[in-house]
C-alpha beads as a LAMMPS data file, in Angstrom:
LAMMPS data file: protein, C-alpha beads

316 atoms
315 bonds

1 atom types
1 bond types

-500.0 500.0 xlo xhi
-500.0 500.0 ylo yhi
-500.0 500.0 zlo zhi

Masses

1 110.0

Atoms # bond

1 1 1 -118.344 -279.461 -28.018
2 1 1 -121.185 -281.450 -28.395
3 1 1 -121.367 -282.300 -31.835
4 1 1 -124.866 -282.466 -33.684
5 1 1 -127.275 -285.763 -34.493
6 1 1 -129.272 -284.772 -37.654
7 1 1 -132.821 -287.082 -37.362
8 1 1 -135.238 -287.441 -40.082
9 1 1 -138.459 -287.973 -40.089
10 1 1 -141.379 -288.683 -42.463
11 1 1 -145.147 -288.070 -40.989
12 1 1 -148.096 -289.708 -42.056
13 1 1 -151.557 -289.133 -40.832
14 1 1 -151.349 -292.192 -38.421
15 1 1 -147.926 -292.412 -37.724
16 1 1 -143.972 -291.159 -38.581
17 1 1 -140.846 -292.996 -39.103
18 1 1 -138.095 -291.924 -38.354
19 1 1 -133.694 -292.115 -39.290
20 1 1 -131.394 -291.532 -36.637
21 1 1 -129.003 -293.072 -38.791
22 1 1 -128.187 -294.706 -42.495
23 1 1 -129.329 -297.808 -40.484
24 1 1 -131.331 -297.444 -37.201
25 1 1 -135.125 -296.546 -37.633
26 1 1 -138.495 -296.639 -36.116
27 1 1 -142.086 -295.594 -35.967
28 1 1 -143.739 -293.710 -33.288
29 1 1 -147.908 -293.392 -33.883
30 1 1 -148.088 -289.910 -34.640
31 1 1 -150.088 -288.912 -31.028
32 1 1 -148.844 -287.336 -27.564
33 1 1 -147.882 -291.064 -26.345
34 1 1 -146.016 -291.798 -29.510
35 1 1 -144.664 -288.351 -29.190
36 1 1 -143.392 -288.737 -25.563
37 1 1 -141.753 -291.920 -26.624
38 1 1 -139.790 -290.013 -29.914
39 1 1 -138.791 -287.760 -26.914
40 1 1 -137.266 -289.974 -24.889
41 1 1 -134.662 -290.971 -27.770
42 1 1 -133.275 -287.521 -28.514
43 1 1 -130.660 -285.536 -27.092
44 1 1 -131.684 -281.954 -26.173
45 1 1 -128.688 -281.488 -29.093
46 1 1 -130.196 -283.439 -31.867
47 1 1 -132.151 -281.341 -34.968
48 1 1 -135.108 -283.115 -36.888
49 1 1 -135.729 -282.063 -39.863
50 1 1 -138.962 -283.101 -41.322
51 1 1 -141.134 -282.124 -44.487
52 1 1 -144.489 -280.192 -43.997
53 1 1 -146.754 -282.555 -44.643
54 1 1 -150.464 -281.159 -44.875
55 1 1 -151.420 -279.941 -41.717
56 1 1 -150.088 -283.805 -40.113
57 1 1 -146.386 -282.219 -39.239
58 1 1 -148.143 -279.804 -36.420
59 1 1 -148.269 -281.161 -33.509
60 1 1 -144.964 -283.049 -33.598
61 1 1 -142.767 -280.526 -35.007
62 1 1 -145.127 -277.929 -32.188
63 1 1 -144.168 -280.773 -29.414
64 1 1 -140.652 -281.026 -29.689
65 1 1 -139.540 -277.074 -30.148
66 1 1 -141.528 -276.822 -26.820
67 1 1 -139.411 -279.479 -25.989
68 1 1 -136.368 -277.585 -25.983
69 1 1 -135.599 -279.792 -28.741
70 1 1 -134.648 -277.786 -32.786
71 1 1 -136.700 -278.181 -35.840
72 1 1 -136.382 -277.603 -39.392
73 1 1 -139.044 -278.478 -42.102
74 1 1 -139.135 -278.659 -45.606
75 1 1 -141.256 -277.896 -48.278
76 1 1 -141.847 -281.052 -49.548
77 1 1 -140.468 -280.402 -52.870
78 1 1 -137.194 -279.484 -52.044
79 1 1 -136.740 -283.365 -50.873
80 1 1 -138.213 -284.390 -54.057
81 1 1 -135.684 -282.635 -55.820
82 1 1 -133.219 -283.574 -54.050
83 1 1 -134.587 -287.083 -53.833
84 1 1 -134.315 -287.462 -57.481
85 1 1 -130.916 -285.354 -57.630
86 1 1 -130.256 -289.163 -55.628
87 1 1 -131.071 -291.133 -57.550
88 1 1 -133.383 -292.601 -55.518
89 1 1 -135.951 -294.958 -57.041
90 1 1 -137.621 -296.348 -53.895
91 1 1 -140.855 -294.634 -52.591
92 1 1 -141.968 -295.399 -49.030
93 1 1 -142.036 -293.989 -45.467
94 1 1 -138.388 -295.355 -44.542
95 1 1 -137.056 -294.418 -47.311
96 1 1 -137.605 -290.463 -47.288
97 1 1 -136.845 -290.419 -43.712
98 1 1 -133.717 -291.309 -44.302
99 1 1 -133.978 -288.883 -47.021
100 1 1 -134.459 -286.018 -45.168
101 1 1 -132.238 -287.248 -42.425
102 1 1 -129.776 -286.881 -45.643
103 1 1 -131.100 -283.750 -46.801
104 1 1 -130.205 -282.243 -43.845
105 1 1 -126.911 -283.007 -43.101
106 1 1 -125.967 -281.548 -46.697
107 1 1 -127.805 -277.741 -46.255
108 1 1 -128.046 -275.540 -43.806
109 1 1 -131.273 -275.684 -42.076
110 1 1 -133.773 -272.581 -40.720
111 1 1 -134.555 -273.221 -37.151
112 1 1 -138.409 -273.765 -37.156
113 1 1 -141.332 -271.652 -34.666
114 1 1 -144.328 -272.909 -33.985
115 1 1 -146.444 -269.701 -35.406
116 1 1 -148.674 -267.483 -32.504
117 1 1 -152.513 -268.799 -31.862
118 1 1 -153.482 -265.817 -33.627
119 1 1 -152.212 -266.744 -36.945
120 1 1 -153.467 -269.887 -37.148
121 1 1 -156.746 -268.339 -36.562
122 1 1 -156.264 -266.749 -39.310
123 1 1 -155.097 -269.028 -41.723
124 1 1 -157.873 -271.074 -40.986
125 1 1 -160.808 -268.549 -40.985
126 1 1 -159.063 -267.456 -44.735
127 1 1 -158.601 -271.595 -46.129
128 1 1 -162.177 -271.908 -44.474
129 1 1 -163.615 -268.781 -47.164
130 1 1 -161.122 -269.650 -50.092
131 1 1 -163.106 -273.403 -49.670
132 1 1 -166.821 -271.975 -49.302
133 1 1 -165.711 -270.110 -52.444
134 1 1 -164.883 -273.230 -54.096
135 1 1 -168.336 -274.395 -53.406
136 1 1 -169.899 -271.234 -54.526
137 1 1 -168.259 -271.317 -58.242
138 1 1 -169.092 -274.796 -58.448
139 1 1 -172.796 -274.729 -57.299
140 1 1 -172.954 -272.211 -59.678
141 1 1 -172.047 -273.800 -62.087
142 1 1 -173.753 -276.533 -61.727
143 1 1 -176.919 -273.809 -62.273
144 1 1 -175.960 -272.870 -64.963
145 1 1 -175.441 -276.156 -66.605
146 1 1 -178.952 -277.044 -65.416
147 1 1 -180.639 -273.512 -67.191
148 1 1 -178.969 -275.412 -69.877
149 1 1 -182.044 -277.891 -69.740
150 1 1 -184.769 -278.140 -71.717
151 1 1 -186.775 -279.515 -69.356
152 1 1 -185.515 -278.569 -65.450
153 1 1 -186.467 -280.918 -62.433
154 1 1 -188.381 -277.848 -59.357
155 1 1 -186.581 -279.875 -56.536
156 1 1 -183.738 -279.494 -58.125
157 1 1 -183.332 -275.693 -59.202
158 1 1 -184.909 -275.002 -55.708
159 1 1 -181.962 -276.421 -54.104
160 1 1 -179.129 -275.423 -56.045
161 1 1 -180.724 -272.106 -54.761
162 1 1 -181.247 -273.068 -51.296
163 1 1 -177.012 -273.926 -51.133
164 1 1 -176.122 -270.742 -53.163
165 1 1 -177.458 -268.329 -50.654
166 1 1 -176.590 -270.443 -48.257
167 1 1 -173.139 -270.247 -49.547
168 1 1 -173.531 -266.076 -50.009
169 1 1 -174.969 -265.582 -46.720
170 1 1 -171.522 -267.616 -44.705
171 1 1 -168.925 -266.541 -47.206
172 1 1 -170.102 -262.628 -45.725
173 1 1 -170.105 -264.246 -42.098
174 1 1 -166.637 -265.695 -43.424
175 1 1 -165.242 -262.506 -44.085
176 1 1 -166.625 -260.802 -41.640
177 1 1 -164.869 -262.465 -38.993
178 1 1 -161.341 -262.554 -40.773
179 1 1 -161.893 -258.384 -40.240
180 1 1 -163.115 -258.730 -36.741
181 1 1 -159.825 -260.698 -35.985
182 1 1 -157.383 -258.701 -38.072
183 1 1 -158.726 -255.062 -36.472
184 1 1 -158.607 -257.214 -33.272
185 1 1 -155.223 -257.798 -32.867
186 1 1 -153.706 -255.139 -36.016
187 1 1 -155.404 -252.799 -36.377
188 1 1 -152.413 -249.930 -36.783
189 1 1 -151.387 -252.472 -39.683
190 1 1 -154.902 -252.719 -41.400
191 1 1 -154.935 -248.227 -41.475
192 1 1 -151.108 -248.529 -42.389
193 1 1 -152.051 -250.741 -45.584
194 1 1 -155.417 -249.270 -45.830
195 1 1 -153.521 -245.654 -46.867
196 1 1 -151.825 -247.075 -49.611
197 1 1 -154.324 -246.609 -52.544
198 1 1 -155.093 -248.940 -54.220
199 1 1 -154.663 -251.628 -51.211
200 1 1 -158.286 -252.358 -50.141
201 1 1 -159.472 -253.806 -46.472
202 1 1 -159.047 -257.674 -47.995
203 1 1 -155.746 -257.838 -50.102
204 1 1 -154.585 -255.844 -46.532
205 1 1 -155.932 -258.652 -44.699
206 1 1 -154.300 -261.376 -46.785
207 1 1 -150.546 -258.635 -46.299
208 1 1 -151.110 -259.173 -42.076
209 1 1 -152.127 -262.765 -42.223
210 1 1 -149.515 -264.014 -45.078
211 1 1 -146.043 -261.697 -43.855
212 1 1 -147.479 -263.133 -40.110
213 1 1 -147.868 -259.362 -39.026
214 1 1 -144.724 -258.520 -41.562
215 1 1 -142.687 -260.585 -39.589
216 1 1 -142.437 -263.653 -41.399
217 1 1 -140.373 -262.206 -44.657
218 1 1 -136.965 -260.121 -44.417
219 1 1 -137.676 -257.587 -47.548
220 1 1 -140.402 -257.297 -50.202
221 1 1 -138.858 -258.522 -53.073
222 1 1 -138.622 -262.145 -50.261
223 1 1 -141.929 -262.059 -49.888
224 1 1 -142.337 -261.467 -53.938
225 1 1 -141.267 -265.090 -54.200
226 1 1 -142.754 -266.265 -52.141
227 1 1 -145.906 -265.317 -54.054
228 1 1 -145.188 -266.003 -57.294
229 1 1 -144.764 -262.611 -58.545
230 1 1 -141.104 -262.675 -59.155
231 1 1 -139.940 -263.172 -62.897
232 1 1 -139.144 -266.193 -64.375
233 1 1 -136.068 -266.834 -67.503
234 1 1 -135.900 -269.718 -68.880
235 1 1 -132.745 -269.877 -71.107
236 1 1 -129.870 -272.360 -72.698
237 1 1 -127.366 -272.149 -75.209
238 1 1 -128.663 -271.539 -78.553
239 1 1 -131.588 -273.356 -78.316
240 1 1 -133.454 -272.238 -75.365
241 1 1 -135.089 -269.511 -75.631
242 1 1 -137.974 -269.851 -73.414
243 1 1 -140.882 -266.370 -72.491
244 1 1 -140.362 -264.391 -69.786
245 1 1 -142.651 -264.504 -66.917
246 1 1 -143.674 -264.869 -63.284
247 1 1 -142.898 -268.152 -61.431
248 1 1 -146.528 -268.675 -60.705
249 1 1 -144.975 -270.682 -57.812
250 1 1 -146.946 -269.137 -54.232
251 1 1 -150.185 -267.954 -53.431
252 1 1 -152.749 -267.783 -56.047
253 1 1 -155.243 -265.902 -53.966
254 1 1 -153.181 -262.975 -53.010
255 1 1 -151.942 -262.699 -56.156
256 1 1 -155.418 -262.134 -57.978
257 1 1 -155.716 -259.386 -55.385
258 1 1 -152.788 -258.202 -56.534
259 1 1 -153.409 -257.729 -59.558
260 1 1 -157.147 -255.996 -59.257
261 1 1 -155.048 -253.669 -56.558
262 1 1 -153.450 -252.852 -59.563
263 1 1 -155.564 -251.472 -62.022
264 1 1 -156.627 -249.683 -59.239
265 1 1 -153.377 -248.379 -58.058
266 1 1 -152.850 -247.584 -62.052
267 1 1 -154.681 -244.875 -61.951
268 1 1 -155.462 -243.318 -58.057
269 1 1 -151.682 -243.814 -57.283
270 1 1 -149.142 -241.546 -58.360
271 1 1 -146.451 -243.896 -58.044
272 1 1 -147.928 -246.402 -59.267
273 1 1 -149.174 -244.561 -62.048
274 1 1 -145.814 -243.024 -62.824
275 1 1 -144.105 -246.099 -63.019
276 1 1 -146.700 -247.308 -65.033
277 1 1 -146.852 -244.680 -67.912
278 1 1 -143.089 -244.995 -68.015
279 1 1 -143.061 -248.547 -68.542
280 1 1 -145.886 -248.690 -71.164
281 1 1 -143.538 -245.652 -72.609
282 1 1 -140.791 -247.833 -73.130
283 1 1 -142.753 -250.915 -74.945
284 1 1 -143.636 -253.094 -72.314
285 1 1 -146.485 -255.582 -72.151
286 1 1 -149.920 -254.866 -71.062
287 1 1 -150.016 -257.798 -68.361
288 1 1 -145.798 -257.089 -67.796
289 1 1 -146.257 -253.617 -66.303
290 1 1 -149.375 -254.687 -64.074
291 1 1 -147.177 -256.784 -62.258
292 1 1 -144.563 -254.241 -61.944
293 1 1 -147.526 -252.591 -60.660
294 1 1 -148.324 -255.226 -58.251
295 1 1 -144.571 -255.721 -56.742
296 1 1 -144.560 -251.995 -56.646
297 1 1 -147.034 -252.004 -54.313
298 1 1 -146.014 -254.725 -52.373
299 1 1 -142.598 -252.689 -51.842
300 1 1 -145.087 -249.363 -50.491
301 1 1 -147.065 -252.123 -48.206
302 1 1 -143.405 -252.904 -46.494
303 1 1 -142.204 -250.163 -46.184
304 1 1 -145.234 -248.100 -44.537
305 1 1 -145.220 -251.455 -42.123
306 1 1 -141.700 -251.319 -41.108
307 1 1 -141.339 -247.840 -40.791
308 1 1 -144.760 -247.207 -39.101
309 1 1 -146.273 -244.228 -41.296
310 1 1 -149.089 -243.940 -43.424
311 1 1 -148.788 -243.937 -47.264
312 1 1 -148.105 -240.616 -48.309
313 1 1 -147.043 -239.546 -52.656
314 1 1 -144.149 -236.943 -51.105
315 1 1 -142.155 -240.263 -50.064
316 1 1 -143.539 -242.927 -52.744

Bonds

1 1 1 2
2 1 2 3
3 1 3 4
4 1 4 5
5 1 5 6
6 1 6 7
7 1 7 8
8 1 8 9
9 1 9 10
10 1 10 11
11 1 11 12
12 1 12 13
13 1 13 14
14 1 14 15
15 1 15 16
16 1 16 17
17 1 17 18
18 1 18 19
19 1 19 20
20 1 20 21
21 1 21 22
22 1 22 23
23 1 23 24
24 1 24 25
25 1 25 26
26 1 26 27
27 1 27 28
28 1 28 29
29 1 29 30
30 1 30 31
31 1 31 32
32 1 32 33
33 1 33 34
34 1 34 35
35 1 35 36
36 1 36 37
37 1 37 38
38 1 38 39
39 1 39 40
40 1 40 41
41 1 41 42
42 1 42 43
43 1 43 44
44 1 44 45
45 1 45 46
46 1 46 47
47 1 47 48
48 1 48 49
49 1 49 50
50 1 50 51
51 1 51 52
52 1 52 53
53 1 53 54
54 1 54 55
55 1 55 56
56 1 56 57
57 1 57 58
58 1 58 59
59 1 59 60
60 1 60 61
61 1 61 62
62 1 62 63
63 1 63 64
64 1 64 65
65 1 65 66
66 1 66 67
67 1 67 68
68 1 68 69
69 1 69 70
70 1 70 71
71 1 71 72
72 1 72 73
73 1 73 74
74 1 74 75
75 1 75 76
76 1 76 77
77 1 77 78
78 1 78 79
79 1 79 80
80 1 80 81
81 1 81 82
82 1 82 83
83 1 83 84
84 1 84 85
85 1 85 86
86 1 86 87
87 1 87 88
88 1 88 89
89 1 89 90
90 1 90 91
91 1 91 92
92 1 92 93
93 1 93 94
94 1 94 95
95 1 95 96
96 1 96 97
97 1 97 98
98 1 98 99
99 1 99 100
100 1 100 101
101 1 101 102
102 1 102 103
103 1 103 104
104 1 104 105
105 1 105 106
106 1 106 107
107 1 107 108
108 1 108 109
109 1 109 110
110 1 110 111
111 1 111 112
112 1 112 113
113 1 113 114
114 1 114 115
115 1 115 116
116 1 116 117
117 1 117 118
118 1 118 119
119 1 119 120
120 1 120 121
121 1 121 122
122 1 122 123
123 1 123 124
124 1 124 125
125 1 125 126
126 1 126 127
127 1 127 128
128 1 128 129
129 1 129 130
130 1 130 131
131 1 131 132
132 1 132 133
133 1 133 134
134 1 134 135
135 1 135 136
136 1 136 137
137 1 137 138
138 1 138 139
139 1 139 140
140 1 140 141
141 1 141 142
142 1 142 143
143 1 143 144
144 1 144 145
145 1 145 146
146 1 146 147
147 1 147 148
148 1 148 149
149 1 149 150
150 1 150 151
151 1 151 152
152 1 152 153
153 1 153 154
154 1 154 155
155 1 155 156
156 1 156 157
157 1 157 158
158 1 158 159
159 1 159 160
160 1 160 161
161 1 161 162
162 1 162 163
163 1 163 164
164 1 164 165
165 1 165 166
166 1 166 167
167 1 167 168
168 1 168 169
169 1 169 170
170 1 170 171
171 1 171 172
172 1 172 173
173 1 173 174
174 1 174 175
175 1 175 176
176 1 176 177
177 1 177 178
178 1 178 179
179 1 179 180
180 1 180 181
181 1 181 182
182 1 182 183
183 1 183 184
184 1 184 185
185 1 185 186
186 1 186 187
187 1 187 188
188 1 188 189
189 1 189 190
190 1 190 191
191 1 191 192
192 1 192 193
193 1 193 194
194 1 194 195
195 1 195 196
196 1 196 197
197 1 197 198
198 1 198 199
199 1 199 200
200 1 200 201
201 1 201 202
202 1 202 203
203 1 203 204
204 1 204 205
205 1 205 206
206 1 206 207
207 1 207 208
208 1 208 209
209 1 209 210
210 1 210 211
211 1 211 212
212 1 212 213
213 1 213 214
214 1 214 215
215 1 215 216
216 1 216 217
217 1 217 218
218 1 218 219
219 1 219 220
220 1 220 221
221 1 221 222
222 1 222 223
223 1 223 224
224 1 224 225
225 1 225 226
226 1 226 227
227 1 227 228
228 1 228 229
229 1 229 230
230 1 230 231
231 1 231 232
232 1 232 233
233 1 233 234
234 1 234 235
235 1 235 236
236 1 236 237
237 1 237 238
238 1 238 239
239 1 239 240
240 1 240 241
241 1 241 242
242 1 242 243
243 1 243 244
244 1 244 245
245 1 245 246
246 1 246 247
247 1 247 248
248 1 248 249
249 1 249 250
250 1 250 251
251 1 251 252
252 1 252 253
253 1 253 254
254 1 254 255
255 1 255 256
256 1 256 257
257 1 257 258
258 1 258 259
259 1 259 260
260 1 260 261
261 1 261 262
262 1 262 263
263 1 263 264
264 1 264 265
265 1 265 266
266 1 266 267
267 1 267 268
268 1 268 269
269 1 269 270
270 1 270 271
271 1 271 272
272 1 272 273
273 1 273 274
274 1 274 275
275 1 275 276
276 1 276 277
277 1 277 278
278 1 278 279
279 1 279 280
280 1 280 281
281 1 281 282
282 1 282 283
283 1 283 284
284 1 284 285
285 1 285 286
286 1 286 287
287 1 287 288
288 1 288 289
289 1 289 290
290 1 290 291
291 1 291 292
292 1 292 293
293 1 293 294
294 1 294 295
295 1 295 296
296 1 296 297
297 1 297 298
298 1 298 299
299 1 299 300
300 1 300 301
301 1 301 302
302 1 302 303
303 1 303 304
304 1 304 305
305 1 305 306
306 1 306 307
307 1 307 308
308 1 308 309
309 1 309 310
310 1 310 311
311 1 311 312
312 1 312 313
313 1 313 314
314 1 314 315
315 1 315 316
């Protein structure tokens, strides 16, 4: 039986450091020639482990996966906590590569698969839209600050107003491109999701983007945890009694969309309305009720998409 060798990689923009073992290390350029040289050192049974370092890991991970090498991509926060648990005091690419290798040797690993092209494009559009919205908010802030001045420079005011108009137009165009691409590839999912009262087209598109068409998560609970909408309790002994809340460790934009969707669902979605009224009658705070309704919307979304049936109040 062939034993599996765990190979740790720390990826940076220009290079990637490799730990084949505690003693055997190497550095390669983060480009196609470096990928080819590295591949020549690997056996088909090797298992490569790396961090999700921004976007720098993507080309290497995709190349290795296409070459038949098993790849696992780990959240950097997990590796950071693992290093602290091991009391590692140094922080270099070489040390990080070996820490990643050690983590792979001790933990159960999940194989990484390249993302489908349509989801890559959807993610890029979503990220670009988020950037444009951030730019717009910054320009609005600068305009508001400028208008508080006793004297305003005409050119500065006009230029900021032109920037704002331009950004508003680009945001609308980017939103349109998101809708067109989603409708072209996932018209059925979009129809199913928007059949749920409270979920509009923007929220439905984000559901599809983040769940990769409801193939990325095994359950609504898993997705809620990914978004940071799952409960978080902080207690220890008799002295630590932290207030409960949500973890907020996931996607903030999707949380915001679901938070707003919950407002509509409380009045338009009968199942959510009944659920919210019961929680409120039991003395739950307004924010707790709204988060609970958002989680119920997630369960409804998974139900209609996995069953391929439009939402019906009869089965809610």
